[in-house]
Structures are given as structure tokens and as C-alpha cells.
N, C-alpha and C positions, 0 to 999 in steps of 0.2 A: 077860390072862398064860396062856399054853397049856402046862399043867402036864405035857403029854405031850412037850413038845419039851426036848430033853436034848442035852446036848454029843456030837459024834460025832467019830470018827477022820478025817474027809474033811480033807484040808489045806485051808485057805482059799485058798491060790493055786490049787488045782484047782478049786475052785469059782468063783473070780472069772473064771478062762480060758475058762468056760463060759458067762458073763453075754452077754448080747445086749440090745440093740445095742452096737455098739463104744463109741459114747459112755458109754453105762452102765458097761461093763467098766472104760473108763479113770476114769470118777467113782469107782467102786469101789476102784480100786486107790489113788486120791488119799486118799479117806476111811479105808481101813485105814492108811496110812502116817501120815496126821494124828492118828488116835484112838491108833495105838499109841506115837507121841511123846508124846501128852498122857496117856496113862496109865502108860507104861513097862510094859505087860504084852504079852504076844504073843494075838493073838485066835485064837478057836476056833470051829468051826462048831456050831451048835444048830439041830438038825433039818437039814432038806434046803437051807434058804436064809436063815438068820439069821447073823451074823457077829457074835460077843458077845466082851467085854471082863470078865473075872473072873466072879465067881459069889457069891451069896449066898442064904441060905435065906429063904423067906418063907413066911408064914401068913396066909391069908385070915380075914375075921370069921367065916366060915362053918366055920372050921377046917381048910380044904384047906391041904396044905403043899407046897412044891416048891423046886426051884433055877432061878434065872433070872440071867442077867448084869446087872449094874448098867447097863449101856452097851453097846447093841446097835444095828445096821442091817441092812437088806436092801435090796440093789440091785434092786428089781422094774423090769421094762420100764416101765411107765407112771409111776415116781416113785420116789426113795429113800426109804426109810421107817426113820425114826429113833425108838429104844426108850428110855426113861428120861428124856429130857430134861424132861418135864412132872412127875417124881416129887418134884422139891423145889419150895419156894417160890422159891428162887434162880435155878434153871435156868427155872422159869416165866417169872420177871421177863425173864430174859436174852433171851427170844424174839423179843421186839419189835425186837431190834436184829441179828436173825438174818439177815433177808432175807424175799423172799417164802415163804409156806410157809402149809400149812392144818394142822389138827389133828383128832386122832381121840380116843378116849377116852385111849388112853395113847401114842399115837405123833404124830409131826410128819411130815408128807408134803411133799416137796420136789421140784419138777419138774427144776430144772437146779442142779448143784451150783456153776456158775460165777456165779450170781446171790447167793450168799449171802457173808457177810462171814465171810472164812477165819478171822480172830482170834476173833470171836465163836463160831464153831464149835469152834473148838480150847477154847476156855474153856468152852462148855458140854460139851463131853466130858469135861474135866478136873473140874468141879464134879459131873456126873452121877456119873462113877466114884467120886468121893471123898466123896459125901455121907454124912453120920454115921450113916444108919439102917440102915447094914448092914456086912458085913465084905467089901469088894471083894478078895477074894484070887484070885489066879490059880490055874487048875486044873493 
């Protein structure tokens, strides 16, 4: 979690308009619509390239504190990067039904949105946003 990544005033639509290639931009538009419907919250840009829903205060074991969206993604050229899906046992368990993906420490990477089960993706977004260890309030 990058504690220097903060919400910005950049409109999500403006960011998405500049996403390349075209396929990745179209995928970003679909993810934003799906996650906004699943959460009931409008997304906000976090830093230059992360789209997030809600905000919660975290504290690490080392005492570092910051704010972070419980649900976020970034439409990177090589792949879509999802944040938050692995932050609960329920979300982690749902990943097996999602479709082709790889994982990092706190991220889920997807090469093609069309290869995913949309219902599972929507359920993951809802579970991730509403998990009980934070207050997922809108900014």
C-alpha cells in the first residue's frame, strides 16, 4: 500500500479517456460501471493511475497510517490490476471462480476482462468494498 497515494481532483472519466490501448480503455469503462453499481459509490482517482471506491484508515504493524480505498483498480497497458480482492478470506476464496488471473502481494492481475466471470467479478467488488474491517465511506 503506497501511503503517498492520495485522492485527487482528476475526473475518473478524464483519466479513462487517456488510457491506451483502446481495448484497455473499453475494459476500464466496463469495470468502472460494474464496480460503481456493485458499491453504490462513485469512484475517485487515487494518485495518477488508480481508480478507487470509498476510503478507510489503515495502520500497519510498524505504526504507519494512511488512507486507502477498500476497492480499487488500475487499467495498465499490460494488464488490469485489482486491489483489495485478497484482503479478506471470503474474497480470496472467490478468486478460484473468477477466471484466468495471477496474484501479487496485494493485487490480482488480469490480462483480458472478457475472460472473467462477470458475476464473480461483481460479487468480489461488493464483498471487497463491504468487508467488515473498515468503514468504506465515500469521499
